[in-house]
C-alpha positions as CSV (number, residue, x, y, z in Angstrom):
1,M,-38.3,-55.6,-24.3
2,S,-41.8,-54.8,-24.3
3,S,-42.9,-53.4,-27.3
4,E,-45.5,-51.0,-25.8
5,P,-43.9,-48.2,-23.8
6,R,-44.5,-47.8,-19.8
7,R,-47.1,-45.0,-19.5
8,F,-46.2,-41.8,-17.6
9,R,-47.2,-42.1,-14.0
10,W,-49.2,-38.8,-13.6
11,S,-52.4,-38.1,-15.4
12,L,-52.5,-34.8,-17.2
13,A,-54.4,-33.2,-14.3
14,E,-51.9,-34.5,-11.8
15,S,-49.0,-33.4,-13.9
16,V,-50.7,-29.9,-14.4
17,E,-51.1,-29.4,-10.6
18,A,-47.5,-30.7,-10.0
19,A,-45.8,-28.4,-12.4
20,R,-48.0,-25.5,-11.0
21,T,-46.8,-26.2,-7.4
22,L,-43.2,-26.3,-8.3
23,A,-43.5,-23.1,-10.4
24,L,-44.9,-21.2,-7.4
25,Q,-42.8,-22.8,-5.0
26,R,-39.4,-21.7,-7.2
27,F,-40.8,-18.8,-8.9
28,P,-43.5,-16.9,-6.9
29,D,-43.0,-13.3,-8.7
30,A,-43.6,-15.4,-12.0
31,E,-45.6,-13.6,-14.7
32,C,-47.0,-16.6,-16.6
33,A,-45.9,-20.4,-16.9
34,W,-47.1,-23.2,-19.2
35,L,-46.6,-26.8,-19.0
36,G,-45.7,-28.5,-22.3
37,G,-44.2,-31.3,-24.1
38,S,-45.1,-35.0,-24.3
39,V,-47.4,-34.9,-21.1
40,V,-49.8,-32.5,-23.0
41,R,-49.7,-34.1,-26.1
42,G,-50.6,-37.5,-24.6
43,T,-47.4,-39.2,-25.8
44,A,-45.3,-39.4,-22.6
45,T,-44.0,-42.7,-21.4
46,A,-42.3,-43.6,-18.1
47,T,-39.2,-41.9,-19.1
48,S,-40.8,-38.5,-20.0
49,D,-40.2,-35.2,-18.1
50,L,-42.2,-31.9,-17.5
51,D,-41.5,-29.3,-19.6
52,V,-42.1,-26.1,-17.8
53,L,-41.8,-22.5,-19.3
54,V,-42.0,-19.9,-16.8
55,L,-42.0,-16.1,-17.9
56,L,-40.0,-13.7,-15.3
57,N,-39.8,-9.8,-15.4
58,G,-36.3,-9.9,-15.4
59,H,-33.0,-11.3,-13.3
60,P,-32.3,-14.4,-12.9
61,A,-33.9,-15.3,-16.4
62,P,-32.8,-16.4,-18.8
63,F,-31.8,-19.8,-17.7
64,R,-32.5,-23.4,-18.0
65,E,-32.2,-26.1,-15.3
66,S,-33.0,-29.6,-14.9
67,V,-34.6,-30.4,-11.3
68,T,-36.5,-33.7,-9.9
69,Y,-40.0,-33.1,-8.5
70,D,-41.5,-36.2,-6.3
71,G,-39.4,-38.1,-8.3
72,V,-40.2,-36.8,-11.7
73,P,-37.8,-35.2,-14.1
74,V,-38.7,-31.5,-15.0
75,E,-37.0,-29.3,-17.4
76,L,-37.3,-25.6,-16.5
77,F,-37.1,-23.2,-19.0
78,V,-36.9,-19.6,-17.5
79,Q,-37.4,-16.4,-19.9
80,T,-37.8,-12.8,-20.0
81,H,-40.1,-11.3,-22.5
82,E,-36.8,-10.4,-24.4
83,S,-35.3,-13.6,-24.2
84,L,-38.3,-15.3,-25.3
85,R,-38.4,-13.3,-28.5
86,R,-34.4,-14.1,-28.9
87,F,-34.9,-17.6,-28.5
88,R,-38.0,-17.9,-31.1
89,D,-35.7,-16.2,-33.4
90,E,-32.9,-18.8,-33.0
91,D,-35.5,-21.6,-33.4
92,Q,-36.5,-20.0,-36.8
93,R,-32.9,-19.9,-38.0
94,R,-33.0,-23.7,-37.0
95,R,-36.5,-24.5,-38.6
96,Q,-37.5,-25.6,-34.9
97,P,-40.3,-24.0,-33.1
98,T,-39.6,-25.6,-29.7
99,T,-39.9,-22.5,-27.8
100,A,-43.3,-21.2,-29.7
101,R,-44.5,-24.7,-29.0
102,L,-43.7,-24.6,-25.2
103,V,-46.2,-21.7,-25.1
104,A,-48.7,-22.2,-27.8
105,D,-49.3,-26.4,-27.3
106,T,-49.4,-26.3,-23.6
107,A,-51.3,-26.1,-20.5
108,R,-51.3,-22.9,-18.5
109,L,-50.2,-23.2,-14.9
110,L,-50.5,-19.4,-14.0
111,G,-50.7,-15.8,-14.9
112,D,-53.4,-13.4,-16.0
113,A,-55.6,-14.0,-18.8
114,A,-54.6,-10.9,-20.9
115,T,-50.8,-11.5,-20.7
116,L,-51.3,-15.3,-21.3
117,D,-53.5,-14.6,-24.3
118,A,-51.2,-12.0,-25.8
119,V,-48.2,-14.4,-25.6
120,E,-49.8,-17.7,-26.9
121,R,-51.4,-15.6,-29.7
122,E,-48.2,-14.6,-30.9
123,C,-46.6,-18.1,-30.9
124,R,-49.3,-19.6,-32.5
125,A,-49.3,-17.2,-35.4
126,E,-45.7,-17.9,-35.6
127,I,-46.1,-21.8,-35.8
128,E,-48.9,-21.4,-38.2
129,A,-46.9,-19.0,-40.6
130,G,-44.2,-21.6,-40.7
131,P,-40.3,-21.1,-41.0
132,R,-38.9,-19.2,-43.9
133,P,-38.4,-20.6,-47.3
134,L,-35.2,-22.5,-48.1
135,S,-32.9,-20.0,-50.2
136,P,-31.5,-21.6,-53.5
137,D,-28.3,-22.1,-51.7
138,E,-29.5,-24.0,-48.9
139,I,-31.3,-26.5,-51.3
140,D,-28.2,-26.8,-53.3
141,R,-26.1,-27.3,-50.2
142,Q,-28.5,-30.0,-48.8
143,R,-29.1,-31.7,-52.2
144,Y,-24.9,-32.1,-52.5
145,V,-24.6,-33.8,-48.9
146,L,-27.7,-35.9,-49.2
147,T,-26.5,-36.9,-53.1
148,D,-23.2,-38.1,-51.3
149,L,-24.5,-39.9,-48.2
150,V,-26.9,-41.9,-50.7
151,D,-23.8,-42.5,-52.7
152,D,-21.9,-43.9,-49.4
153,L,-25.0,-45.7,-48.5
154,T,-25.9,-47.7,-51.5
155,E,-22.6,-50.0,-51.5
156,A,-21.9,-49.6,-47.8
157,P,-20.9,-52.5,-45.5
158,S,-23.6,-53.4,-42.7
159,A,-21.7,-51.8,-39.8
160,E,-21.3,-48.3,-41.8
161,A,-25.0,-48.6,-43.2
162,T,-26.3,-48.9,-39.6
163,L,-25.2,-45.0,-39.1
164,L,-25.5,-44.1,-42.8
165,V,-29.2,-45.3,-42.9
166,A,-29.9,-42.8,-40.1
167,M,-28.0,-39.6,-41.8
168,V,-29.9,-40.5,-45.0
169,L,-33.4,-40.5,-43.7
170,E,-32.5,-37.4,-41.5
171,G,-31.2,-35.5,-44.5
172,A,-34.1,-36.5,-46.8
173,I,-36.6,-35.4,-44.2
174,R,-34.9,-32.2,-43.6
175,L,-34.9,-31.2,-47.1
176,L,-38.5,-32.4,-48.1
177,L,-39.8,-30.3,-45.0
178,G,-37.6,-27.5,-45.9
179,L,-38.9,-27.6,-49.5
180,E,-42.6,-27.7,-48.1
181,R,-41.8,-24.7,-45.6
182,H,-42.8,-27.1,-42.6
183,W,-41.3,-27.0,-39.6
184,Q,-38.6,-29.5,-38.2
185,G,-37.3,-30.9,-35.0
186,T,-34.4,-32.9,-33.5
187,G,-34.5,-37.0,-33.0
188,K,-38.1,-37.9,-32.6
189,G,-39.4,-34.5,-33.0
190,L,-38.1,-34.8,-36.7
191,V,-40.2,-37.8,-37.1
192,R,-43.4,-36.1,-35.2
193,E,-42.9,-33.3,-37.8
194,L,-42.9,-35.6,-40.6
195,E,-46.2,-37.1,-39.5
196,H,-47.6,-33.9,-38.9
197,W,-47.0,-32.7,-42.6
198,Y,-48.2,-36.1,-43.8
199,A,-51.3,-35.8,-41.8
200,T,-51.9,-32.5,-43.7
201,G,-52.5,-34.3,-46.9
202,A,-49.8,-32.5,-48.7
203,D,-47.9,-35.7,-49.9
204,D,-49.2,-35.3,-53.5
205,S,-45.9,-37.2,-54.5
206,G,-46.2,-40.1,-52.0
207,V,-42.5,-39.5,-50.7
208,G,-43.7,-38.8,-47.1
209,A,-45.4,-42.1,-47.2
210,L,-42.2,-43.5,-48.3
211,L,-39.8,-41.9,-45.9
212,L,-42.2,-43.1,-43.1
213,A,-42.1,-46.5,-44.3
214,A,-38.4,-46.2,-44.8
215,L,-38.2,-45.7,-40.9
216,E,-39.7,-49.0,-40.5
217,D,-37.6,-50.7,-43.3
218,P,-34.5,-48.9,-43.4
219,R,-31.8,-49.6,-45.9
220,R,-33.3,-50.3,-49.0
221,L,-36.4,-47.5,-48.9
222,A,-34.1,-45.2,-47.3
223,V,-31.9,-44.8,-50.5
224,E,-35.1,-44.8,-52.7
225,A,-37.1,-41.8,-50.5
226,A,-34.0,-39.8,-50.8
227,E,-33.8,-40.1,-54.3
228,D,-37.6,-39.1,-54.5
229,V,-36.7,-36.1,-52.7
230,L,-33.8,-35.2,-54.5
231,N,-35.8,-35.6,-57.9
232,G,-38.2,-33.1,-56.5
233,C,-35.9,-30.4,-56.2
234,G,-33.5,-30.8,-59.5
235,G,-32.0,-34.6,-58.9
236,R,-28.7,-35.3,-57.4
237,L,-25.9,-32.9,-57.4
238,F,-22.2,-33.2,-57.6
239,E,-20.6,-32.0,-61.0
240,G,-20.1,-28.3,-60.8
241,Y,-21.2,-27.8,-56.9
242,R,-19.1,-25.1,-55.6
243,I,-19.2,-23.2,-52.1
244,G,-17.6,-19.7,-52.0
């Protein structure tokens, strides 16, 4: 396989035009619409899709639908003002600002400037504020789970280690970003959030750099990085840990 991913077939301008045309065809009464995701970030590959968020005044929203437009996959996120708030609240609980980013880090497709400005301003403020702090119970639970995973990985045979490395890295990254009150993600989104946090220059201990290196040289560095994260919030946790 080539080490360089194939590029997305459309430029940003072409993607915006295609997304706008689709939004107008499917939702002629839409209040607003945005194009987000990797196409707007400039990281899209040949297998990327168009992420389109459409804001309606009511029925049939909310719903999500996967469609194909001119041979390109499109994810439609169709919301109302109420459901947009509800999904953002759920994202806050998950510490993943998926919905807010679909509005804030995007290209405008349609809508009046006043409404677009108001919704985008609210979502940007939410992203900039960051997630709520981890509670002491949440920290201890994550410490306990990560401690167990590190123990398993340290002596695991190769077949088991393949999966455990990924679990240790995910647990360590989530705990670190949680302690730092930084947003998280899923899959590649989690790696991007780690990179974003690292780029802010907040990695005083160097553990972020170690985690990024561990993604390149997994097994040995995964344990080392996880230990560093644990040491930053009280160390390993087993003896005396109790869940009511």
